[in-house]
N, C-alpha and C positions, 0 to 999 in steps of 0.2 A: 356898797360892796360885802357888806356883810352877808346879805342876801344870796351872793354869788358863791360864797363857803359852802356849797351843797355838794359833796363827792357824787352823789346819787343822781342829780342833774348832769353833772359835765360827763358822767361815765355813760348815761343815757343818749347825750348828744353825741358823744364820742362813737357809740356803738353803733346806731342809727346811720350817722352820714359815714362811717367806715364800709357798712354793710352798702350803701348807697352809691360809694364810690366806682363800683363797676357799673353801673346805670347813669353816673353821671348828675347823681340826684343832690340837691343841697337844699335847705332851707331859704325860704325867700321872705322879705319883710317889705312891706309899701307904706309906709308911714303913718299907719293908723295907730290905733291903740296897742301898745306891746301885748303879745300872748304870753310870753315867755321869758325868763331873766336874760337869756340872750339876746332878745330883740330890745330891752331895756339900755342892754348894755351898748349896743349898736346904735342907739339914739345917742346915748352920751358920747360914745365916740366921734360922730360925726354931725351931730347938732349944730357945732359953733363953728364947723369948716365950710367953705365955699360949696364943697361937694354934697352938701344936704339939698340944697334948692336945686344943683343939675341933676341929680339920680333921680331915676323912675323906680330904682328897685334895689335893695341891699341883699346879697347873697351870702350867707352865712352857713358855717360850720365849725365844729370841734374837734379836737385830737389831742391824745392822751399818748405821750411815748416814755416807756423807762428802760430800763437796761433789760433785755430779754424779751422784750414784746413791746408792740406798738401799733399805731394806726396803720402804718405801711408796711406789715406783714414782716417777714425775714428779714427785710432791708433794715428795719429799725432806725430809718430815717426817710426824708422824703427826697429824692435826687433831683437834680436839674429840671426845672419846669417852668412853664406861664401859664397864667391863669386866663381864660377865655370861656366863651359860652360854647358847653361842648354839642349843644343840641344844634346851633346856627352853623358851627364846624361840619357836623355830620350830614344836616340837610341842605346848607346853600354853599359848603365848601368856601367860607369866609371865616377869617380871623376877627373877632368881635371881643376885646378887651376892656375891663373895667377902667373908669374915670380913676380912682386908686383904691388900692387894697390896705389892708391893715391885720394887726396881729395883736390881740392881748394877751398876757399871762396874767389871768385874773383869778387863779385859784393859789392859796397860801400851802406852798409847798416849796422845801428847799432841792435843788438838784445841779448839777451839774452837765454841761453840753448841752446839745438841743440849739446851737446859736443859728442865729439866721443869717444867709450868704446873699448878696446879689451880684449879678454880672452886668456889663453894658451891651446886651445881647437882644434882639428881639426878632420874633416868627413873622415870615409874609407867606402869602400864597405863590407857589411858582409861576410867574408870569403876568403878576401883578404890578411888577416894578423891576426896574431895570436891577441885574444883578452884579454888585460890585465883585472884585477879583478875589477879595477874602470872604465873600460869604460861601456858606456850606449850604449846598442844596439837597434834597434826597426827593427824586422822580415819583418812586413809587409813593410815597406820601403827598406828592405835590404841594411840599412844603420848603422855604428855605431858611435859614437861620442868618440875622445880620450879623455881620463880625467885625466891624470897623475898627477895633483898637488890638486885632490878634491877641488877644488875652489868653493865658494859661489858667481854665477854669478849677486846676489843682492846685494853684501857687495863691498863697494869701495874700501876696503882693499884688495881684492883678482883679481882685475882686473887693466888695465891700464886705464886713463881717462886723454884725452886731450880737453882742452877748446878748442872751435873754436872762430875764429873771421875775419873780412876782411884781405885780404891778406896773409892769412896764409896757409901755404903746408904742408900737412902730407903724408908722405909715409908708408904704412903699408903693410904686409904680409897678405892679406884679405883671405888667405885658412883656417887663424885662427878666430873664431867667434869673430864679432864685431858687434856693433848696434850705433844708435844715438837716444839722448835724445830728447825728447820734446823739444818744443821751448816755454819760457816763456813770451817773449815779441819780438816785431818785426818781420822780417823776415831773415830768413836764407836761403842763396843762395850759391849753393855747384856745382861743376863738380867733377864726380869721372871720372879716367882714368884709367883701367888697363892695363898693359903690357902683353901680351899673346905670348906664343912660339909657339902657333899654327894658322891656318885660320880657320875661320868659314866656315860651309859647303858652301854657296855662296858668294864666297868673289869677285865676278865680278864686282858687284854691287855698286854705292857711295853713302856715305851719302850727304844731301842737301847742298846747299850753302845758305848763309845768308837769302838771298831773299825768295829762295824756302822754307825754314825752316819756313818762318813766314805765307807765305802761306798755306804750309801744316796745321799748328797748327789752323786754324781759324775756321774749321770745322770739326776736327777730334776727335773721341768719342772712347771709348774702343770696343765698339759692332760693330763699322765699320773699326777698324783699319786694317784688314787683306785686304781689298779693298786699304785703304789707302796706305801700304806699296805695295802693289803691282804696283800701280800706281807712285809712288815718287822714288821707288828704296833703301827704307831703309832695310838693310838688317836683315834677321830672322836667 
């Protein structure tokens, strides 16, 4: 944990994966020798769980949210969403979701807010299963939202809420809808690691080492990320 208390590394990871969000790019780890501190943490998170043996790859990214700014732009929070392989969705029109997701708050920083929420709803492609009367479908996007309990996503009584703090680790089925609240005070540092049963399209490239990660983050922007990822070998 001491080596994880490096603000420069966390900010580098946040900068790169925030810029990458527009291209659905994250870092990937394949159970080999960890190349940076975040891959070391991924091993610690999953090594003693059933998902370690089941997983073919681990997708990971960082985000930092603070009052006034954050990974998610002006929203300053991450709205309701599910985790899935965006490349497979775009190319094959299939929802492929992780075996398990995790969020680790691994940097010593006091903050308020940024709670993790989850509701019992999962997406599926329109036409792939019988539609229930309570499901909400969007034909233009070709997807439906499973909604078996008629929950109110704005009502705290209808969904799980997990307070967040330093050194807390959350495991969650991220095929279900979840979100992150605004941070009301301080800065929230989080590492997300998903255990996946598939390999990404280009699985031959490696994520950067600590030193490379910092160098990459110095000049990266979302507009030039495609050039950056070609040079540095971040997976797309």
